[in-house]
LOGUMAR-821169 format. One record per residue (C-alpha): chain; y, z, x; residue number from 1. Coordinates in steps of 0.25 Angstrom, whole numbers, plus 5000, padded with zeros to 4 digits. Layout:
N
A,Y,Z,X,NUM
...
END
This chain:
312
A,4900,4782,4944,1
A,4907,4795,4947,2
A,4919,4796,4944,3
A,4931,4798,4949,4
A,4934,4813,4953,5
A,4947,4819,4947,6
A,4960,4820,4955,7
A,4960,4834,4958,8
A,4975,4838,4961,9
A,4974,4854,4966,10
A,4989,4855,4964,11
A,4985,4855,4948,12
A,4978,4866,4949,13
A,4990,4874,4955,14
A,5000,4869,4944,15
A,4990,4871,4934,16
A,4987,4888,4939,17
A,5004,4887,4939,18
A,5005,4882,4926,19
A,4995,4893,4919,20
A,5000,4903,4925,21
A,5013,4902,4924,22
A,5013,4896,4911,23
A,5026,4890,4913,24
A,5029,4874,4920,25
A,5041,4881,4925,26
A,5035,4892,4931,27
A,5023,4885,4934,28
A,5033,4875,4944,29
A,5041,4886,4949,30
A,5028,4892,4955,31
A,5024,4880,4962,32
A,5036,4876,4966,33
A,5039,4862,4957,34
A,5046,4857,4946,35
A,5045,4861,4930,36
A,5044,4847,4928,37
A,5033,4843,4941,38
A,5024,4856,4933,39
A,5025,4849,4921,40
A,5020,4837,4927,41
A,5007,4844,4932,42
A,5006,4851,4919,43
A,5005,4839,4912,44
A,4996,4833,4923,45
A,4986,4844,4920,46
A,4987,4845,4906,47
A,4981,4827,4908,48
A,4970,4834,4917,49
A,4967,4846,4909,50
A,4968,4840,4896,51
A,4974,4853,4891,52
A,4989,4856,4888,53
A,4988,4869,4897,54
A,5002,4874,4892,55
A,5008,4872,4881,56
A,5020,4878,4876,57
A,5022,4890,4868,58
A,5035,4894,4863,59
A,5044,4895,4877,60
A,5031,4898,4885,61
A,5020,4887,4887,62
A,5005,4894,4886,63
A,4991,4889,4892,64
A,4981,4880,4884,65
A,4965,4889,4883,66
A,4963,4879,4895,67
A,4975,4884,4903,68
A,4969,4895,4901,69
A,4955,4895,4906,70
A,4961,4886,4916,71
A,4971,4897,4921,72
A,4962,4907,4930,73
A,4955,4893,4934,74
A,4967,4887,4940,75
A,4972,4898,4946,76
A,4960,4901,4954,77
A,4960,4886,4960,78
A,4975,4887,4963,79
A,4969,4901,4972,80
A,4959,4893,4977,81
A,4968,4882,4981,82
A,4976,4892,4989,83
A,4964,4898,4996,84
A,4959,4884,5001,85
A,4972,4879,5005,86
A,4977,4891,5011,87
A,4976,4888,5028,88
A,4970,4904,5027,89
A,4960,4913,5020,90
A,4971,4924,5020,91
A,4972,4936,5033,92
A,4965,4950,5036,93
A,4980,4958,5033,94
A,4971,4970,5043,95
A,4972,4959,5055,96
A,4985,4955,5054,97
A,4993,4957,5066,98
A,5007,4952,5063,99
A,5022,4958,5062,100
A,5031,4951,5048,101
A,5045,4951,5051,102
A,5053,4952,5035,103
A,5067,4952,5033,104
A,5070,4961,5024,105
A,5083,4968,5019,106
A,5085,4985,5022,107
A,5080,4990,5010,108
A,5068,4978,5007,109
A,5062,4981,5024,110
A,5063,4996,5018,111
A,5055,4994,5005,112
A,5044,4984,5012,113
A,5042,4989,5024,114
A,5035,5003,5021,115
A,5027,4996,5012,116
A,5022,4983,5021,117
A,5018,4993,5034,118
A,5010,5002,5025,119
A,5004,4992,5020,120
A,5001,4986,5033,121
A,4997,4998,5040,122
A,4986,4998,5028,123
A,4982,4985,5030,124
A,4987,4976,5040,125
A,4990,4985,5052,126
A,4993,4974,5061,127
A,5006,4968,5054,128
A,5019,4973,5056,129
A,5032,4971,5050,130
A,5046,4967,5054,131
A,5058,4968,5043,132
A,5070,4963,5048,133
A,5084,4963,5040,134
A,5089,4951,5031,135
A,5096,4946,5046,136
A,5090,4932,5044,137
A,5091,4921,5033,138
A,5079,4921,5026,139
A,5074,4904,5027,140
A,5076,4903,5042,141
A,5070,4915,5045,142
A,5058,4915,5038,143
A,5058,4900,5041,144
A,5058,4903,5057,145
A,5046,4914,5057,146
A,5056,4923,5060,147
A,5053,4933,5048,148
A,5040,4931,5040,149
A,5048,4937,5026,150
A,5056,4938,5019,151
A,5061,4951,5009,152
A,5069,4955,4999,153
A,5080,4946,4990,154
A,5078,4933,4993,155
A,5091,4925,4992,156
A,5089,4912,5003,157
A,5082,4901,4994,158
A,5076,4893,5007,159
A,5067,4883,4998,160
A,5056,4885,5009,161
A,5054,4900,5007,162
A,5044,4907,4999,163
A,5050,4917,4992,164
A,5043,4928,4985,165
A,5050,4938,4974,166
A,5043,4950,4974,167
A,5051,4962,4966,168
A,5064,4961,4957,169
A,5074,4974,4957,170
A,5087,4978,4953,171
A,5097,4987,4958,172
A,5101,5002,4955,173
A,5111,5011,4963,174
A,5107,5019,4973,175
A,5115,5034,4974,176
A,5112,5047,4982,177
A,5106,5057,4973,178
A,5119,5064,4970,179
A,5128,5053,4967,180
A,5137,5054,4956,181
A,5131,5039,4948,182
A,5117,5047,4947,183
A,5125,5057,4935,184
A,5129,5051,4922,185
A,5125,5036,4919,186
A,5129,5026,4928,187
A,5139,5016,4925,188
A,5143,5002,4928,189
A,5156,5010,4930,190
A,5151,5022,4937,191
A,5144,5011,4947,192
A,5155,5005,4952,193
A,5165,5016,4953,194
A,5153,5023,4961,195
A,5154,5019,4978,196
A,5144,5007,4982,197
A,5137,5003,4996,198
A,5134,4990,4995,199
A,5122,4980,5003,200
A,5125,4968,5009,201
A,5121,4962,5022,202
A,5134,4954,5021,203
A,5143,4966,5019,204
A,5147,4961,5005,205
A,5152,4972,4994,206
A,5148,4964,4984,207
A,5137,4962,4975,208
A,5130,4963,4961,209
A,5133,4975,4957,210
A,5149,4972,4958,211
A,5146,4959,4951,212
A,5141,4965,4941,213
A,5151,4978,4942,214
A,5161,4967,4939,215
A,5157,4961,4927,216
A,5159,4975,4923,217
A,5173,4975,4927,218
A,5170,4984,4938,219
A,5170,4986,4954,220
A,5163,4995,4964,221
A,5170,5000,4977,222
A,5159,4998,4989,223
A,5163,5008,5000,224
A,5152,5001,5009,225
A,5142,4988,5014,226
A,5130,4991,5020,227
A,5120,4980,5025,228
A,5107,4986,5022,229
A,5103,4996,5007,230
A,5097,5005,5014,231
A,5109,5009,5022,232
A,5116,5007,5009,233
A,5104,5017,5002,234
A,5107,5029,5014,235
A,5123,5027,5012,236
A,5119,5029,4997,237
A,5110,5040,5000,238
A,5121,5048,5007,239
A,5134,5046,5001,240
A,5140,5043,4985,241
A,5138,5027,4985,242
A,5130,5019,4978,243
A,5119,5006,4985,244
A,5113,4995,4976,245
A,5097,4999,4977,246
A,5086,4990,4973,247
A,5076,4997,4963,248
A,5064,4991,4954,249
A,5068,4985,4939,250
A,5065,4993,4927,251
A,5051,4997,4924,252
A,5047,4992,4939,253
A,5041,4999,4949,254
A,5048,5004,4960,255
A,5054,4995,4969,256
A,5051,5000,4985,257
A,5067,4997,4987,258
A,5072,5008,4981,259
A,5064,5017,4991,260
A,5074,5018,4999,261
A,5083,5022,4990,262
A,5074,5032,4984,263
A,5072,5036,4997,264
A,5085,5040,5000,265
A,5087,5049,4987,266
A,5097,5038,4979,267
A,5097,5039,4965,268
A,5094,5023,4959,269
A,5103,5021,4946,270
A,5104,5011,4936,271
A,5114,5001,4938,272
A,5120,4998,4925,273
A,5125,4984,4930,274
A,5117,4970,4928,275
A,5113,4967,4942,276
A,5104,4956,4947,277
A,5090,4959,4951,278
A,5085,4960,4966,279
A,5072,4952,4967,280
A,5065,4954,4981,281
A,5058,4944,4985,282
A,5051,4939,4998,283
A,5050,4927,5006,284
A,5044,4919,5019,285
A,5042,4904,5023,286
A,5031,4898,5017,287
A,5022,4894,5030,288
A,5018,4909,5026,289
A,5013,4906,5013,290
A,4998,4906,5018,291
A,4999,4915,5029,292
A,4989,4927,5028,293
A,4998,4935,5036,294
A,5010,4932,5028,295
A,5004,4933,5016,296
A,5000,4948,5019,297
A,5015,4951,5019,298
A,5020,4945,5008,299
A,5008,4954,5001,300
A,5012,4967,5007,301
A,5027,4962,5005,302
A,5021,4962,4988,303
A,5014,4975,4989,304
A,5025,4982,4994,305
A,5037,4977,4986,306
A,5031,4974,4973,307
A,5030,4989,4965,308
A,5018,4989,4960,309
A,5015,4993,4945,310
A,5010,5007,4940,311
A,4996,5002,4935,312
END
């Protein structure tokens, strides 16, 4: 008489792959959008099933056992096969796409993304066209209702159903025209505060993180103009002795496309001698597009355009 077949659970394979990849219960839980307590229980179950501890503590981190090392590649392959099996379609041919994508983005982000996306579409998906809208709608409902396909920028809404992927983290630099007095000598917080500034705010606000950092030093700046977009602020800084903020790559990182417009206008980018919060650019979409082949092509194209390529 044959023995009973084992009780197979595909979720265990997914959890095993996450645990062996992240080598952390907390990070694996975040990856699978579950709680650390639930992931700890799953790890305990995997240990019983496989009769191996899999991950053991070594100081402040966890390290895989030899059995876990041997299982890592196979676990990943099994999960990829499961995803392919359960996907509703087998992918798309970009050359056969006939679709208009609607993207919501700030002017600077749109200017940075559009040229690269159009070049990719021209080469690989000539039937794709792009509509870039200003930040006119609340992104969560607009994504849900299908008014936009993708939001690109600093994603600050917390709609729980929205999928968000971080693409690049930047810092802010002071952008000035080539002959601006700040280009001579060392830029100090006091000299920066004493200069005339242009601010960017869709809501017309005169203050932001730079004012907070200056206030911590007992300083304040004079904002002579508030404009709704970065491109307009850069054009003003290219023509007048005003300072505008420009996103640029972190030290040691490849150049960012979000600085291209500033360079094209001839702006000098000066390092701000104050601790400012970083700027993270990401993309957000509704989960109904997760396995849509055309939308996957769009997301891959945005990653290709905005994620800086390192030199080999």
